[in-house]
C-alpha positions in Angstrom: 41.6 89.4 140.4 39.8 86.2 141.4 36.4 88.0 141.4 34.9 88.1 137.9 33.8 91.8 137.9 35.2 95.1 139.0 32.0 95.8 140.9 32.4 92.6 143.0 36.1 93.5 143.5 35.2 96.9 144.8 32.4 95.5 147.0 34.7 92.9 148.5 37.4 95.5 149.1 34.9 97.9 150.7 33.7 95.1 153.0 37.1 93.9 154.2 38.9 97.3 154.3 37.2 98.7 157.3 37.7 95.6 159.4 41.3 95.3 158.3 42.0 99.0 159.0 40.5 98.6 162.5 42.7 95.7 163.4 46.0 96.7 161.7 46.1 100.2 163.2 45.7 98.7 166.7 48.2 95.9 166.0 50.8 98.5 164.8 50.3 100.7 167.8 50.6 97.8 170.3 53.7 96.5 168.5 55.3 99.9 168.6 54.5 100.5 172.3 55.7 97.1 173.5 58.8 97.3 171.3 59.6 100.8 172.8 58.9 99.6 176.3 61.2 96.6 175.7 64.0 98.7 174.3 63.7 101.2 177.2 63.8 98.6 179.9 66.3 96.1 178.4 70.0 96.5 179.1 71.3 93.9 176.7 73.3 95.0 173.6 70.6 93.4 171.4 68.0 95.9 172.5 68.5 97.9 169.3 66.6 95.2 167.6 63.5 96.0 169.7 63.9 99.7 168.8 64.4 99.0 165.1 61.4 96.6 165.1 59.2 99.2 166.9 60.2 102.0 164.5 59.6 99.8 161.4 56.1 99.0 162.8 55.2 102.6 163.4 56.6 103.7 160.0 53.6 102.0 158.5 51.4 104.9 159.6 53.1 107.7 157.7 53.6 105.3 154.7 49.9 104.6 154.7 48.9 108.3 155.1 51.2 109.6 152.4 51.3 106.7 149.9 48.2 104.6 150.3 45.5 107.0 151.5 44.9 108.6 148.1 44.2 105.2 146.6 42.1 104.2 149.6 40.0 107.4 149.3 39.4 106.9 145.6 38.2 103.3 146.3 36.1 104.3 149.3 34.2 106.7 147.1 32.1 103.8 145.7 29.8 105.9 143.5 32.7 107.9 142.1 34.7 104.8 141.4 31.8 103.1 139.7 31.1 106.2 137.6 34.8 106.1 136.4 34.3 102.6 135.2 35.8 99.1 135.5 39.2 100.0 134.3 39.5 102.7 137.0 38.5 100.2 139.7 40.8 97.5 138.4 43.8 99.8 138.2 42.9 101.2 141.7 42.8 97.7 143.1 46.2 96.9 141.4 47.7 100.0 142.7 46.4 99.3 146.2 47.8 95.8 146.1 51.2 97.0 145.1 51.2 99.8 147.7 50.0 97.4 150.4 53.1 95.1 149.6 55.2 98.0 150.8 53.4 98.0 154.1 54.1 94.3 154.4 57.8 94.9 153.9 57.8 97.1 157.0 55.9 94.4 159.0 58.3 91.7 157.8 61.3 93.8 158.8 59.8 94.3 162.3 59.1 90.6 162.6 62.7 89.8 161.6 64.1 92.2 164.2 61.8 90.8 167.0 62.7 87.2 166.0 66.5 88.0 166.0 66.2 89.6 169.4 64.4 86.6 171.0 66.7 84.1 169.2 69.7 86.0 170.6 68.2 86.1 174.1 67.3 82.4 174.0 70.8 81.4 172.9 72.4 83.5 175.7 70.5 81.5 178.3 71.8 78.1 177.1 
């Protein structure tokens, strides 16, 4: 909403989307794999936190495919979005922002689980 026109908003989204998708997909996969490896190899009672964090992180993938991908596809079709007008672009951007917030909830939940795990592990060593 900081950009003055819908065309600039769409151009900015297009430019940053591909880079963000590239990094976030890899980040989620690494977080899932390392969380699962930690859960599998750890014997402490707190290992469920690693499993929960890993599952929350990988849950971003189906959430994205089911909930966010239709909005992504409509915004990735630049010519189609521009033909539908400024209101369509603005509502698509608002929808994407709201849906993306859901993805951030999964990431935050995963971060909390990982933080609690390491906090508990650190306090056990004191």
